[in-house]
C-alpha positions as CSV (number, residue, x, y, z in Angstrom):
1,M,-70.2,3.6,98.8
2,Q,-67.4,5.1,100.9
3,I,-65.4,8.2,100.0
4,E,-62.2,9.4,101.6
5,I,-60.5,12.6,100.5
6,Q,-57.0,13.8,101.2
7,E,-55.8,17.3,100.2
8,L,-52.5,17.0,98.4
9,E,-52.0,20.7,97.8
10,N,-54.2,23.7,97.0
11,C,-57.1,22.5,94.8
12,K,-55.6,19.0,94.3
13,L,-57.2,16.0,96.0
14,R,-56.5,12.3,96.4
15,V,-59.7,10.3,96.6
16,K,-60.2,6.7,97.8
17,Y,-63.5,5.4,96.7
18,E,-65.1,2.1,97.7
19,A,-68.2,0.5,96.2
20,G,-70.0,-2.7,97.5
21,L,-71.6,-5.7,95.8
22,E,-74.9,-4.0,95.1
23,D,-73.3,-1.2,93.1
24,I,-71.0,-3.6,91.3
25,T,-73.9,-5.9,90.3
26,K,-76.0,-3.0,89.0
27,K,-73.1,-1.6,86.9
28,K,-72.3,-5.1,85.6
29,E,-75.8,-5.5,84.2
30,E,-75.3,-2.2,82.3
31,V,-72.0,-3.3,81.0
32,L,-73.3,-6.7,79.8
33,E,-76.0,-4.9,77.8
34,H,-73.2,-3.6,75.5
35,F,-71.9,-7.2,74.9
36,K,-75.3,-8.8,74.1
37,K,-74.9,-8.8,70.4
38,A,-71.1,-9.4,70.4
39,P,-70.1,-12.2,68.0
40,V,-69.2,-15.6,69.6
41,P,-67.5,-18.4,67.6
42,G,-70.0,-21.2,66.9
43,C,-73.1,-19.1,67.6
44,R,-75.3,-17.2,65.1
45,P,-74.7,-13.5,65.0
46,G,-76.6,-11.8,67.8
47,K,-78.0,-15.1,69.1
48,A,-75.2,-16.2,71.5
49,P,-76.4,-17.1,75.0
50,M,-75.2,-14.8,77.8
51,S,-73.3,-17.6,79.4
52,S,-71.2,-18.0,76.2
53,I,-70.7,-14.2,76.0
54,R,-69.6,-14.1,79.6
55,L,-67.1,-16.9,79.0
56,H,-65.8,-15.7,75.7
57,Y,-65.4,-12.0,76.7
58,S,-64.5,-12.6,80.4
59,N,-61.4,-10.3,80.3
60,Q,-63.1,-7.6,78.2
61,I,-66.2,-7.5,80.5
62,H,-64.0,-7.3,83.6
63,D,-62.0,-4.4,82.2
64,A,-65.1,-2.6,80.9
65,L,-66.7,-3.0,84.3
66,K,-63.6,-1.5,86.1
67,R,-63.7,1.5,83.7
68,A,-67.4,2.1,84.2
69,L,-67.1,1.8,88.0
70,A,-64.1,4.2,88.0
71,E,-66.2,6.7,86.0
72,D,-69.0,6.4,88.5
73,A,-66.5,6.9,91.3
74,Y,-65.4,10.2,89.9
75,H,-68.9,11.6,89.2
76,N,-70.3,10.3,92.5
77,T,-67.5,11.9,94.4
78,I,-68.2,15.3,92.7
79,F,-71.9,14.9,93.5
80,E,-71.7,13.7,97.0
81,K,-68.9,16.1,98.1
82,Q,-70.3,19.0,96.1
83,L,-66.9,19.6,94.3
84,R,-66.3,22.0,91.4
85,A,-64.0,19.7,89.3
86,Y,-61.3,21.1,87.1
87,G,-59.9,19.0,84.2
88,T,-59.8,15.2,84.2
89,P,-58.9,12.8,87.0
90,N,-55.7,10.7,87.2
91,V,-56.4,7.2,88.2
92,N,-53.7,5.7,90.5
93,S,-55.2,2.2,91.1
94,L,-58.3,0.0,90.4
95,L,-59.1,-3.2,92.3
96,L,-62.2,-5.3,91.6
97,D,-63.1,-8.6,93.1
98,N,-66.5,-10.3,93.4
99,N,-67.7,-8.2,96.3
100,K,-65.7,-5.0,96.4
101,F,-64.4,-2.2,94.1
102,I,-61.7,0.1,95.3
103,C,-60.5,3.0,93.3
104,E,-57.9,5.7,94.1
105,F,-57.5,8.7,91.9
106,D,-56.2,12.3,92.0
107,M,-58.4,15.2,90.9
108,S,-58.3,18.9,90.7
109,I,-60.9,21.3,91.8
110,K,-61.6,25.0,91.2
111,P,-60.7,27.4,94.0
112,S,-63.4,29.0,96.1
113,F,-63.9,32.7,95.9
114,E,-66.6,35.4,96.1
115,L,-67.7,37.2,93.0
116,S,-67.7,41.0,93.2
117,D,-70.7,43.1,92.0
118,Y,-69.7,42.6,88.4
119,K,-73.0,43.8,87.0
120,N,-72.8,47.4,88.3
121,M,-69.2,48.3,87.6
122,E,-68.4,51.9,86.6
123,I,-65.8,52.0,83.8
124,P,-64.2,55.2,82.5
125,K,-64.6,55.5,78.8
126,P,-61.4,54.2,77.2
127,H,-59.3,56.5,75.2
128,I,-58.9,55.4,71.5
129,Q,-55.4,56.1,70.1
130,I,-56.4,56.6,66.5
131,T,-59.4,58.2,64.9
132,S,-61.3,56.7,61.9
133,L,-59.9,59.5,59.7
134,E,-56.3,58.7,60.7
135,L,-56.8,55.0,60.3
136,A,-58.3,55.5,56.8
137,Q,-55.3,57.6,55.8
138,K,-53.0,54.9,57.1
139,M,-54.9,52.2,55.2
140,L,-54.6,54.1,51.9
141,Q,-50.9,54.5,52.4
142,D,-50.6,50.8,53.1
143,L,-52.5,50.1,49.8
144,R,-50.2,52.4,47.9
145,V,-47.2,50.4,49.2
146,R,-48.8,47.0,48.7
147,Y,-49.7,47.7,45.0
148,G,-46.7,49.7,44.2
149,T,-43.8,48.6,42.0
150,T,-40.7,46.8,43.5
151,E,-37.3,46.8,41.9
152,P,-34.0,45.2,43.2
153,F,-31.3,47.5,44.4
154,N,-29.2,49.0,41.7
155,D,-25.5,49.9,42.0
156,G,-25.2,52.8,44.4
157,D,-28.5,52.2,46.1
158,F,-28.6,52.2,49.9
159,V,-31.2,51.4,52.5
160,Q,-33.9,53.9,53.2
161,N,-37.2,53.7,55.2
162,G,-39.7,51.6,53.3
163,D,-37.2,49.4,51.5
164,N,-37.6,45.6,51.7
165,V,-34.4,43.9,52.8
166,I,-33.0,40.4,53.5
167,I,-30.5,40.2,56.4
168,N,-28.7,37.9,58.7
169,Y,-28.2,39.0,62.3
170,E,-27.4,37.8,65.7
171,C,-27.5,39.3,69.2
172,L,-25.4,38.8,72.3
173,I,-26.5,40.1,75.7
174,D,-23.8,39.8,78.5
175,G,-21.8,37.8,76.0
176,I,-24.6,35.2,75.6
177,R,-26.3,34.5,72.3
178,V,-30.1,35.3,72.4
179,E,-31.8,32.9,70.0
180,A,-35.0,35.0,69.9
181,L,-32.9,37.9,68.5
182,C,-31.1,35.9,65.9
183,D,-32.2,35.0,62.4
184,K,-30.9,34.1,58.9
185,S,-32.3,35.3,55.6
186,K,-34.8,37.5,57.5
187,A,-37.1,39.5,55.2
188,M,-38.3,42.8,56.6
189,T,-39.5,46.2,55.7
190,V,-37.2,48.9,57.1
191,G,-39.1,51.2,59.5
192,A,-41.8,48.7,60.3
193,S,-40.3,46.7,63.1
194,D,-41.1,47.2,66.8
195,L,-37.4,47.8,67.6
196,K,-37.0,51.1,66.0
197,A,-33.3,51.5,66.9
198,F,-32.6,48.2,65.0
199,D,-34.2,49.7,61.8
200,E,-32.3,52.9,62.2
201,N,-29.0,51.0,62.2
202,I,-29.8,49.4,58.8
203,L,-30.3,52.8,57.1
204,G,-27.6,53.7,54.6
205,M,-26.3,50.1,54.3
206,K,-25.5,48.6,50.9
207,P,-25.8,44.9,49.8
208,G,-22.8,42.8,51.1
209,E,-22.0,45.2,53.9
210,S,-21.8,44.1,57.6
211,K,-22.2,46.1,60.7
212,E,-22.0,45.8,64.5
213,F,-23.9,48.0,66.9
214,D,-25.4,48.1,70.4
215,I,-29.1,48.7,71.3
216,A,-30.6,49.1,74.7
217,M,-33.3,46.5,75.1
218,P,-36.9,47.9,75.7
219,E,-38.3,47.9,79.2
220,D,-41.1,45.5,78.1
221,S,-38.5,42.9,77.1
222,L,-38.0,39.8,79.3
223,P,-36.8,41.0,82.8
224,S,-33.4,39.4,82.3
225,M,-32.9,41.6,79.2
226,A,-34.8,44.8,79.8
227,G,-32.6,47.8,79.8
228,K,-29.4,45.9,78.9
229,L,-27.3,46.4,75.8
230,G,-27.8,44.0,73.0
231,H,-24.7,43.7,70.8
232,F,-25.9,43.0,67.2
233,T,-23.9,41.7,64.3
234,L,-25.7,42.3,61.0
235,E,-25.1,41.3,57.4
236,F,-27.1,43.0,54.6
237,I,-27.7,40.4,51.9
238,M,-30.0,42.2,49.4
239,G,-32.8,44.7,49.1
240,S,-35.5,46.2,46.9
241,K,-37.0,49.6,46.4
242,N,-40.7,50.1,46.6
243,T,-42.4,52.9,44.6
244,P,-45.9,53.4,46.0
245,C,-48.9,53.8,43.7
246,A,-50.5,57.2,43.3
247,L,-53.8,57.8,45.0
248,N,-55.9,57.7,41.8
249,D,-58.3,55.6,39.8
250,D,-55.5,53.1,38.8
251,L,-54.9,52.2,42.4
252,A,-58.7,51.8,43.0
253,K,-59.0,49.4,40.0
254,K,-56.1,47.3,41.3
255,V,-57.9,46.9,44.6
256,G,-61.2,46.1,42.7
257,E,-63.0,49.4,43.1
258,E,-64.6,51.4,40.2
259,D,-62.7,54.6,40.9
260,F,-60.8,56.4,43.7
261,N,-64.0,57.9,45.2
262,A,-65.4,54.4,45.6
263,L,-62.1,53.2,47.1
264,N,-62.0,56.2,49.5
265,A,-65.6,55.5,50.6
266,T,-64.9,51.8,51.2
267,V,-61.7,52.5,53.2
268,N,-63.6,55.1,55.3
269,T,-66.4,52.6,56.0
270,I,-63.8,49.9,57.0
271,A,-61.9,52.4,59.2
272,M,-65.0,53.5,61.1
273,S,-66.0,49.8,61.6
274,Q,-62.4,49.1,62.9
275,V,-62.5,52.0,65.3
276,V,-65.8,50.7,66.7
277,K,-64.1,47.3,67.2
278,N,-61.1,49.0,68.9
279,E,-63.5,50.8,71.3
280,K,-65.2,47.6,72.1
281,S,-61.9,45.8,72.7
282,A,-60.6,48.7,74.9
283,L,-63.8,48.5,77.0
284,N,-63.5,44.7,77.2
285,N,-60.0,45.1,78.5
286,A,-61.0,47.6,81.1
287,V,-63.8,45.3,82.3
288,V,-61.3,42.4,82.5
289,S,-58.8,44.5,84.5
290,R,-61.5,45.6,87.0
291,L,-62.7,42.0,87.5
292,V,-59.1,40.7,88.1
293,E,-58.4,43.6,90.5
294,D,-61.7,43.4,92.5
295,I,-61.8,39.6,93.1
296,N,-59.5,38.0,95.7
297,M,-58.5,34.5,94.8
298,N,-55.7,32.1,95.7
299,V,-54.7,30.8,92.3
300,P,-53.2,27.3,92.5
301,S,-49.5,27.4,91.7
302,W,-49.6,24.3,89.6
303,L,-52.2,26.0,87.4
304,S,-50.1,29.1,87.0
305,L,-47.0,27.1,86.2
306,S,-48.8,25.1,83.5
307,E,-50.1,28.3,81.9
308,A,-46.7,29.9,82.2
309,R,-45.1,27.0,80.3
310,Y,-47.7,27.4,77.6
311,L,-47.0,31.1,77.3
312,A,-43.3,30.5,77.0
313,T,-43.7,27.9,74.3
314,N,-45.9,30.3,72.3
315,S,-43.1,32.9,72.6
316,K,-40.8,30.3,71.1
317,L,-38.8,30.0,74.4
318,D,-37.6,26.9,76.2
319,W,-39.0,27.0,79.7
320,D,-36.2,24.8,81.1
321,T,-33.5,27.2,79.9
322,L,-35.2,30.5,81.1
323,V,-33.6,32.2,84.1
324,N,-35.7,32.5,87.2
325,L,-36.4,36.2,86.7
326,D,-38.0,35.5,83.3
327,K,-39.9,32.5,84.7
328,E,-41.4,34.7,87.4
329,A,-42.5,37.2,84.8
330,F,-44.3,34.5,82.8
331,I,-45.8,33.1,86.0
332,S,-47.2,36.6,86.9
333,V,-48.9,36.9,83.6
334,A,-50.1,33.3,83.7
335,E,-51.6,33.8,87.2
336,R,-53.7,36.7,85.9
337,N,-54.8,34.7,82.9
338,V,-55.9,31.7,85.1
339,K,-57.6,34.0,87.5
340,L,-59.6,35.7,84.8
341,S,-60.6,32.3,83.2
342,L,-61.8,31.0,86.6
343,I,-63.8,34.2,87.2
344,L,-65.5,34.0,83.8
345,D,-66.2,30.3,84.3
346,R,-67.9,31.1,87.7
347,I,-70.0,33.9,86.1
348,R,-71.2,31.4,83.5
349,E,-72.3,29.1,86.3
350,V,-74.7,31.8,87.7
351,E,-75.6,33.7,84.5
352,P,-77.4,31.6,81.8
353,E,-77.2,34.6,79.4
354,A,-73.4,34.5,79.6
355,Q,-73.3,30.9,78.4
356,L,-73.0,29.3,75.0
357,S,-74.0,25.7,74.3
358,D,-71.4,23.3,72.9
359,Q,-73.1,23.4,69.6
360,E,-73.1,27.2,69.5
361,V,-69.4,27.2,70.3
362,F,-68.8,24.6,67.6
363,D,-70.6,26.7,65.0
364,V,-68.4,29.7,65.9
365,V,-65.3,27.5,65.5
366,K,-66.4,26.3,62.1
367,Q,-67.0,29.9,61.0
368,Y,-63.6,30.9,62.3
369,I,-61.9,28.0,60.5
370,A,-63.8,28.6,57.2
371,K,-62.3,32.1,57.0
372,N,-58.9,30.7,56.3
373,N,-59.5,27.2,54.8
374,P,-61.5,25.6,51.9
375,V,-65.0,24.3,52.9
376,D,-64.0,20.7,52.1
377,K,-61.0,20.9,54.5
378,I,-62.9,22.2,57.6
379,D,-63.4,18.7,59.2
380,E,-59.8,17.8,58.6
381,V,-58.6,21.0,60.2
382,I,-60.9,20.4,63.2
383,Q,-59.5,16.9,63.7
384,E,-55.9,18.2,63.6
385,M,-56.7,21.0,66.0
386,N,-58.3,18.4,68.4
387,K,-55.2,16.2,68.3
388,S,-52.9,19.2,69.0
389,G,-55.1,20.6,71.8
390,Q,-55.7,23.8,70.0
391,L,-59.4,23.1,69.6
392,Q,-59.9,23.0,73.4
393,I,-58.0,26.3,73.7
394,L,-60.2,27.9,71.0
395,F,-63.4,26.6,72.6
396,A,-62.3,28.2,75.9
397,R,-61.4,31.5,74.2
398,I,-64.8,31.7,72.5
399,K,-66.7,31.0,75.7
400,D,-64.6,33.7,77.6
401,E,-65.1,36.3,74.8
402,N,-68.9,35.7,74.9
403,T,-68.9,36.1,78.7
404,I,-66.9,39.3,78.5
405,D,-69.3,40.7,75.9
406,F,-72.2,39.9,78.3
407,L,-70.4,41.8,81.1
408,T,-69.7,44.9,79.0
409,K,-73.4,45.2,78.3
410,T,-74.1,45.5,82.1
411,V,-71.4,48.1,83.1
412,K,-71.9,51.8,83.3
413,V,-69.4,53.7,81.0
414,I,-68.4,57.1,82.5
415,E,-67.5,59.8,80.0
């Protein structure tokens, strides 16, 4: 075999692979094994002579042989050149005659970098924003609202915090309509949105009223909008008042508990468990940040761009219509995500304990899906996720989470 490699760009290669008669003959024998029992007109099932099979399936055998040789070309190139492949190859051309096979394909490889001393990191103990007691109190208040009584607005009622409303609104920034800040028949609870100034402007309104107001966009908005004034036009369609339940045995029974003491105990247990999860999540984030900061890597631009497009789509934004300033922000986040993924992948290569088998990952996926779907629908959901590409994303996320959990067990937490 002969292998020629040309670097197209960072971590992208073009490979020209050539195999001789010996390799072709050996691979053809393997391919013919799959055709031995193929039906041939005029012959008993499974008893057709190989000469008849060769003649009847000539084109299919030729195509199957090319595919098999192309697969060998990819794997032999990885082995012979000691490449760390990324993704799947893109075949440009295949040529097969009696004595020679020539294949040209493009492939991606993972960037080279040195791992830092990831097992002995010292991480300051993360600060948790809310205590278990505060969280338990919040959970009880949420239950009061959820199981309270709701009544439509009466004559003279106006919007107050906690009311449920349905509104139409649109926003212009620099005179341009911002689709992400426009909606019709939007249902929301006043006081619960992230944009507090927006909720404040709804207070006091009555059904049928309209209003225009300006709000300074938060600094964590897209760069093209951050700090600018958004001009909103809002129409209040209808609303309802919520009267929360009292904190008593009646609320407990609605939730499925025997009495309020039992409800309070359950809520406190859940709150303590959630705080533990929050602490773990905060520590994981700190470990991730340290990894990304400590390891130098030249992330391929094509990888960052692909991830950035995915992030924009998930944010319900059209990449092609984004201004360059916003694209750069997405690319910056994407580069960090890709860098982390490559680091975790490399750690799995050298740390058996940080790995999960495909079956273990698949079992976690099924448990994840079973939480939100009937048991008899799990296989159907998995098939749909596989078609859409979501299954591969979930697989990668589970592997990364397992690797991060492995790392957090090795770090030293400083009080």
